[in-house]
VEXMAR-870278 format. One record per residue: x, y, z of N, C-alpha, C, CB in turn. Coordinates in pm, whole numbers, plus 50000, padded with zeros to 5 digits. Atoms other than C-alpha are relative to their C-alpha. Glycine has a CB too. Layout:
N
XYZXYZXYZXYZ/...
//
This chain:
325
499095005849920118788846744474500045003050137501115002149954/500065004249905119028834944811500855012850062500374985850005/498754985249926120778863645032500804995750059499565011650111/498745005349979124148860145115501034991349899499744992850099/499645009650115124698836544823500465007449875498754990949962/499114994250078127298850544577499644990749853501624999150071/500295008650116126488840244196501074991749933499485008049901/498895007650015130108828544168500705003750057500474998049904/498754995649881132868822744416500804988049965499545000950193/498835011950025136368808544366500755000550106500985001249873/499035003849870138728788044558500854992449938499394992150132/499245002850093141578782644359499944998549893500384994250014/500595001650128140798763944061498254996450000500874987949931/501705003449984137308757744186499335010549998499504993350128/500714988650030134448778244072498904993150030500125007049864/501165006049944131108774244234498935012949935500124997450190/501374994550054127908787744049498764994450061499874997249851/500605001249921125178792844252498715003949900500465006650120/501034996350035121708788044128498815005250071499804992749946/501464992149875118288808044270499344988750049498475011449918/500845012749971115578790644415499054995249922499395000950105/500815007650126113418790644127500745003749869498305005349983/499064999850095115338786143801498885004949877500884984649984/501274996750117113108805243524500794998649894499145015849996/499415004550145114238808743160500605011849968498924995149879/498884989450024115878844643205501074997050099499495015550019/498585006049914118168828743505500424991149934499914993850143/498915010550072119128798043263501005008149921499254988849888/498494996250080120868824843007501025007850111499695012549850/498814994149919122698841743270500604991150034499805007650109/499125011849914123538809943482500744992249864498784986950112/498895005350127124858797843136501245006149957499375000149872/498834988350067126998828943054500884994150153499375023649978/499035004549887128508820743409500724989449963499364996250125/499305013049985129238782443390501225002449847498604984149990/498935002850116131168790043023501235011350057499275004349813/498924987549950132908824243167501214992550115498915014950101/498615008049944134488799643419500614992249973500084995550081/499445010550087135108774243241501135006749888498684992449920/498574993950095137178797542986501085007250100499485013949871/498674996449924139138811943264500514989750078499865011450091/498665009349942140708781243347499274991250116501475011050079/500325007849905138448763543635500374988549953498775000650042/499775015450011139238726843674499274990450050501044996750045/501075007949955136368718343880498435011650010500594992950165/501234989049998132908737143817499134994950095499155002349857/501055003349942129938731644083498985007449985500184998550105/500864993950019126918740543987499034998650125499614997049880/500634998249836125308748244344498435001549979500655015950094/501154998650052121698739544287499444997450162499594989549860/500585005049903121268730444697498815013950049501244994850110/500944994149937118818759044736498625001749929500515011450037/501064994150081116808757744441499084987449990500525006449851/501315010249946113398740544484499254992949857498605011250098/500415006550124112288742344091500975004749855498355004249983/499504992350121113678748343741499564996749891501245000049980/500594998150132112618757043421500834987249908500295017649941/499065007950036113828730243150501045009349924499444988449923/498464989850058116328758843019500954997250047500185014650023/499395003949899117798753743307501144986050010498944999050074/499705012750026118228717943260500904998349866498734992849995/499084997650145119698724942898501595006550038499065013249884/498824986549920122008753043084501134984750009499275011350235/498915010149912123798720643295500154991449888499424991050156/499405007850173123898699042952501015007549944498794999849860/498634992250048126008723242789500875005650060499885008649935/498665002449870128148727843084500274990149992499865001450152/499475009949955128498695643111501124992949821498484989650080/499095004750124129888690442721501015007849989499374999949865/499094990850031132008725442721500974996150119499435015549992/498795001749936133648713643028500584987049977499875002250134/499055012550065134738677142910501015003249877498974988149939/499194993850107135958697242583501335007750046499095009949926/498994992749921138178716042815500524994250134499465012950028/499315006249917139038691343026499925000150166501045003449961/500354997249874137448703543328498554987250041499585018449998/500725008649958135108684243577498555009750056500904991050107/501534992749964131508695843640499324991350081498965003049869/500935007749871129518685043975499105012250013500944995150173/501354993549957126108691544060499724997750146498774994149919/500294999649847124688699844418498495002249969500865012950103/501495000050026120908690944418499444992050134499574991949843/500545003149868119188687744770498554999549937500325011650133/501595000150010115468692844667499684985849916499355015149908/500355007850070114018658444584499185003449845499404993650089/500364995850157112028674744246500665002249942499395008449964/498934992750077115018691544148500714985249958501065012750101/498665013750035117398653644158498594991749886500784984950220/500925011350127113858634243951499995010449903498084993050036/499854989650164114108666443692501414995849906500305020950048/498415006950072118028652943633499984990749982501234999350055/500145015650040117368619243634498895002849897499524987950134/500704996950155114568625943379500464999049919499595009849961/499214991250095116958646543176501254986549935500855016450107/498905002550025119908620043224500845006450050500154999649905/499134989649994121778646543353500384994150115499575014849995/499145005849867122758623843697500744987849991499124997250116/499405008850015124288599243478501295004949922499194990749951/498854995250066126658622843287500565009050118499675007849854/499064992849941127598644643560499604996350196499805018249932/500145008749862128148634543974499105007450066501344997850095/501064992749894125088647944199500695000250097498634993850038/499725003849849126028655144566498925007850056501555004250066/500924995549919123638661444846500045013750056499964992050089/499404987949956125628689744937501105006149981500055000250092/498684994750055128388715344884501024996050093500045015749981/499095004049929130548700445170500374985549952499605001650134/499875014650066130008664844962500955002149869498374993349950/499145001350136131148677644619501215009550044499115005949841/498624994449984134028700144769501204988950042499895011550114/499145011049946135288670444972500284990549885499294992150123/499265007150107135778652544643501355003749948499255000249895/499154995550027138458671244593500215006049861500644992950036/500044992150124140228686644259501154990349940500345018250012/498995009350078142238666743987501125008149947499314992549876/498584994850014145808672643989500534994049862500994995450133/499215007450098146988652543676499334989149936501164994950059/500435010150047146188625443440499504987750104500984997049916/500645010849863143778599643653498864995350009499945005250129/501285002050008140408590543737499045008549933499674998950106/501054987550087138988625943648500305001049881500065015550043/499734997750158140528625243318498994987549947501924997949944/500565005350031138558595343242498465002450040500604991650015/501194996349949135498607143407499665011749851500185007250183/500554990050096135608638243171500274993849853500735015250021/500155007450147136308616942851498884991450016501324990849948/501575004249993133048598342929499465005449966499344998050084/500654992149975131558623842961499535003949846500655008850091/499784992550128132358636742628499594988849908501585006149973/501015010050079131468602842457498704998450019500324988150011/501385000349988128418602142616499055009649957499794998850108/501114987450103127398633842462500035001249859500315015850027/500015004250107127888623942151498804994949915500754992950015/501455009250012124678613241926500464989149901498475009449931/499515013350120126668588741697500394989450125501795004549865/499485007149936127438555541882501344998349985499444991349995/498365003150021131358547441995500164984450075501175014050093/499625015249938132698511142046501675002649964499094983149899/498405004050025136298506842110500284984750025501035008850109/499945014649980137068470142055501814995049984498854992349869/498955003050060140328452442070500134989549906500744998650078/499945009550149142238426241831499204990050017501434993149956/500565009949934140238401941975498214996749920500085005650173/501374996050030136808420641886499525001250178499034986649884/500254999349923136468421242254499615016150053500784992750038/500634981949979134548457642324500465001550139497965003749991/499304993449883136398478242593499415010150029501305003649985/500644985149992134338509742584498714999149898501225013349944/501244996350065130778516942472499355012450048499084989550012/501064987949948129278550542513498384996950025500015012049882/501335002749966125818553442622499105001749865499555010050119/501465003050140124038560942248500494985249964500045013449807/500335016150057125808526742177499144991350077501274991349989/500555008149900124318510542438498475000549977500445004850144/501344995550001120988525242386499474993849844499935018050021/500165007350136121138516742022499624989549989500904998649935/499905011850012121808483942055498564991250132501804997850025/500815005549900119118479642359500564998750132499584988149960/499455002149855121368476742646499985012350126501514996349976/499604988349933122138496142955500945001850000499785001950098/498414995949997125068517543024500964989150037500275011550106/499385007349987127758495743062500214984849998500135003950054/499935012750014126998464342999500324994349841498734995450056/499425004950143128578460242651501064995149982500115008049915/498695002349959132048463242788500134983650067500385012450112/499455015249989133738424742794499324993649881499594991550150/500345007150048131308415842542500615000349817498715001150047/499375001150103132278404542157499045008949903500284985249967/501274992450037131208427441903499054991049888500495015449930/500515008350070130008397541703498375000050092501044986049987/501455000149930126818401841978499415007849952499815002250134/500874989350041125798431641808499744993949837500805017050018/500425001550144125568416041462499084985549968501445000149908/501115010450004122888389341346500384986949991499165001849894/499265009449997123698353341375500604997249862499344990250056/500055003750139123718346940999500905008049938498695001049937/498634993550062126458369340942501104998750090499885015649969/498604998749925128968365941211501244993649941499894994050135/498725006050096131198343741030500595011749860499254983149913/499814988850111131108370840710500935009250094498395008549936/499884989649917131748392941021501465000550024499164998850124/498705002249968134798376741143501114996749911499964991850076/499054995950111136538376940836500365012949916499724992949919/499424983950067136068412940724500935006650125498395013449959/498914994549866137668420441108501394995049984499524994050161/498345005750041140708396841025500385007349892500204983149953/499144989650137141108415540686500255010850076499035005949843/499744985549987140698449540845501354997350110498485010450066/499055001649929143448435741092501025002749923500024989250059/498965000450089145888430240826500395017049955499504989849870/499954988650056145198465640679499365009350036499844999449904/501184990949947143638488640941500385014849923499985001350193/500294987950016142768521840827498765008250000500425001349919/501354992849964140088549340858499504997749871500005016350051/501205005250109137238537140641498924998750060500174986749928/501125006750004133728526640613500534983750038499265002749849/499615013349989133238491640730500274989649933499504996450045/500255008350107132288476940452499145010149855499014986550073/500154997750138131528483440056498575005249985500284987149914/501855003650022127718477440114499165013050060499384983450112/500954988449978125178507740138499754994050166498395001149873/500734997249901123908494340434500444986050125498335001249936/499525009949901124698469240735498994998250113501365004350057/501125004249907122418451941002500684996350149499164986249932/499575000949835122718453541399499274991850041499885011950097/500775002849932121378433341614499675005850114500174991650009/500464993049878119488444441900500034989350110498515006649982/499615008049911119288431242232498454988750009500525009850143/501215006049985115718418142197499834995449869498905008450053/500085005950132116398402441848499485007249893499304989250005/500534988950122115168431241621501575000949918499315019550080/498664992350058117868443441357499365013749985500724993749840/499514988350062118728479041248500905001849924500255006850062/498614999350115120308491340951501035012850039499365003449813/499144995149956123268509341059501385004749925500074992950081/498764996850045126348526940917501124998550121499925014349941/498925001849889129808521441064501275007449954500364983950027/498414995250013133438538141050500864995050078500275013450022/499325005349955136078523241132501415008850031499964989749929/498654993649943139658539041310500934991650073499705010750094/498895009049922142818517941399500315011450152501784997349872/499454993949885144068526041759500674997950061499585002150062/498785007549924147518516941843500365008550097501304996449916/500084995649874148318521142207501294990349975498614998350113/499285007349931151318506442382500164987450016499885002650075/500635013449908149418479142546499134991749853498515006850169/500925007450066147868467642191499515008249930499134993350065/500914987850139145748478541863498904997350030500084997849811/501644999649995142218483341895499935009749914499165003350142/501234997650094139528495241672498835008350045499424987349964/501364991449975137168524041711498854998049868500495018250011/501585000650113133868522541539499165011550006498794987350043/500794990450041131638550741479498664993449961500655007649892/501335008450044128128535541462498375011149980499744986750151/501194986149978124978557741342498694992649950500345017149884/501545010350068121088540441290499505006449878498414999650116/500394996350178120468544840924498474995749982501104989049865/501675002950068116508536240959499655011549969498744993850096/500794991750041115898572340903500825002849835499825012850119/499014996150122118728574040627498884990149858502194991650039/500605011650088117218540640463498465004449947499914985050097/501644994250041113288557440462500335010349908498965007250136/499924994350099114518580140268500595000149873500135006050033/499725009350153116518563540016498794993049941501124986750023/501255007950015113048541039984499365010149946499304993450122/500904990750026111168574939934500535002849817500165014150127/499704993050084113428590339681500044989749876501165007650039/499935009950098113878555439478498395000549971500704984850053/501375000350044109798554539486499715009849883499125003150117/500144990150079109858588739341500635000549868500315009550064/499415005750148112148580439076499634991449889500904994450018/500425007750053110618554738994498415001149924500254991850085/500704989350072107748574938923499905006349899500025006450032/499904991650126109118597438726500404995849896500665009450006/499205006050125111028573938511498724991249930501534988750053/501535005250053107388555038459499185011149929499024995050133/500614984150041105878590938422500735003349849500585014450137/499314996050097108498597838158499974988249858501415002850068/500375007950120108328565437965498254999049946500574985050038/501745002950046104298567137919500125015249921498414998450169/500134989550050104818605037820500724995649876500435011450079/499284997350102107128595537557499204991649875501534996050032/501185008450106104808567037414499005008149944499114988650075/501124990550051101988591337410500695008249919499195008350106/499954994750078103898614137202500404993749851500565007750050/499615007350141105258589636947498504997749950501014983750016/501145005050054101348577636930499315015049942499084990850121/500624983750053100108617236878500655006349867500375012650126/499525000550093102808619336637499364991649858501044996950050/500395010150092101898592136459498834999349942500104989750046/501614999850037097908598336459500435011449909498615003450136/500174989450058098638634036308500524998449898500325009650053/499355006350150100538618436007498854995949927501104985850011/500975009550072097778595235942499025010449987499474985750077/500844994550014095358621635982500045010049861499865004550118/499654994550116096938643635720500124994549878500915004550015/500355005350070097498617335519498724996149946500484995150021/501354999449984093608610735561499115009449888499835004950141/500384988250060092988644835457500395005049891500155007950062/499325002650124095088645335160499774993949908500804996550007/500255011550073093768615535013498615008649941499864983850096/501524995550015089838632235066500065008149880499345008850131/500224987050080090588663034853500034997149858501085010750030/500085007150109090748643634545499214990649980500884996249978/500995009650044087808621034595498575003049949499854992250100/501604994649988084198619334527499215006650141499124986749969/500174992049864082038636434799499784989550099498725011050003/500515013149908080718603534959501174994550066499274987349912/499085005649925084068587235001500925012850063500784989349909/499164989949912085728620235099499365002450117500255013549938/500704998449829083108623235380500264990250077498415000450019/499255009649931084048589135516501555002450046499944989049916/498254996849915087748597735540500315007950063501115002449940/500294986049940086908630935659500084997650146498515006649958/500675006949859084858614435947501074992050054498604989449977/499205004149955087438590036011501385006750060500024993249928/499074994049953090338615036042499475005850108500605007749918/500404989749847088218639036336499674988350064498525013750006/500455008149889087298604336509501344993250026498704989849969/498535006249920091118595236507500445015150089501614994049852/499834990049949091658630636630499515004450156499595006349912/500705000449902089088629136876500824985650160498364996249909/499245004249933090748600237010501335000250087499934996249958/498864995449960093938614837056499655011050107500815004549882/499994992549866092568642337288499484997250089499705009850005/500125004649871091038620037492501024990850051498824994450012/498875004449958094308601537535500715010050062500674994449906/499214990749919096248633937593498995001250160500205016849899/500994995449894093028644937826500294987850133498184999649925/499655008749919093868611538013501064996550055499744993049969/498554999949973097338613738055499905012250087501075001049863/499904989649875097198648338231499144996550113499595014749961/500754995049841094778638338492499814986050014498335011750014/499845013149956096018603738509500314999250187501324993849901/499434999849886096128595538875501194992750015499204996650082/498895006349986099338583639034500094987950039500635005450061/500045012249925098158553839188499054988449844498875003850192/501425008850068096548519638935498765003250040499944984950030/501405001350006093508520339104499405013450035499514989050092/500764988350065093098555339020499785010450159498224993249908/500264990549874092798569639384501225010550052499674990050127/499204992349962094028599639525500615010149896500824992650058/499844987850090095048632839369501924999349977499265017250098/498515001650115098468634239108500865008950102499875009049794/498584997549911100888649939428499794997150136500575015449999/
//
């Protein structure tokens, strides 16, 4: 800690948490406790003072990210002060400079004032909270025009933050499905309710580069004094689809194996029955004829043993390659 710098300083509802010159992993744990403590104590504005910080461990950046989320939840405002170019580059690399306002000096951060009621500060907090979510969030009006899209939604469809606002939601739907989507949207407007967008297991989204991605979408109506809006929560289902494909493959393989095993059991039972008949018949026959029937019975048993062995060590693929697991 630089000499003369207090770890936490209060001025009204504004709290300043000072970072040391070199933020290590142990420092990050202490700073996290301080940031969360001032938020719990009711700070309206929290300034993370990194003006004297020259280097920062990744854990320190994680601490700032956590504080950003907690500030959004508590309707507080988090500000960063960073002067060293190396620190500002680290913040930019993590995307923190897009979530939290970064000021070059304490004077500039303090001059930004304090929120004293609903207004731009509340909107900034809301946007911070939305951008911190892992799912894509899109708010559209009755005409399908996008009024707001969080950072995750923009990234999911290949857009920069803020670029989706003002576009129609059909811009995110493959061309061949847009007419059907308009009909679905009109039907939803007649009976709005919180529900999945469609009964289909998967929906397709159109990225800016023309590629498509599987998505799952949940819709919720948002009535306001100025009109009715629809909030869509969008999740990239690429990994989920891969899991389903693997599950279907495994189920198919198990079903095929069960069918093959049942067929083998039927053949073995039938074969043993015929062997028994042959041996019974040989008991009352002349020696030469009995020898032939016993030889045939033994040959049938040998064939069944080979078939059972082939089934037990059968490879999983038709080409016979690879181990059975």
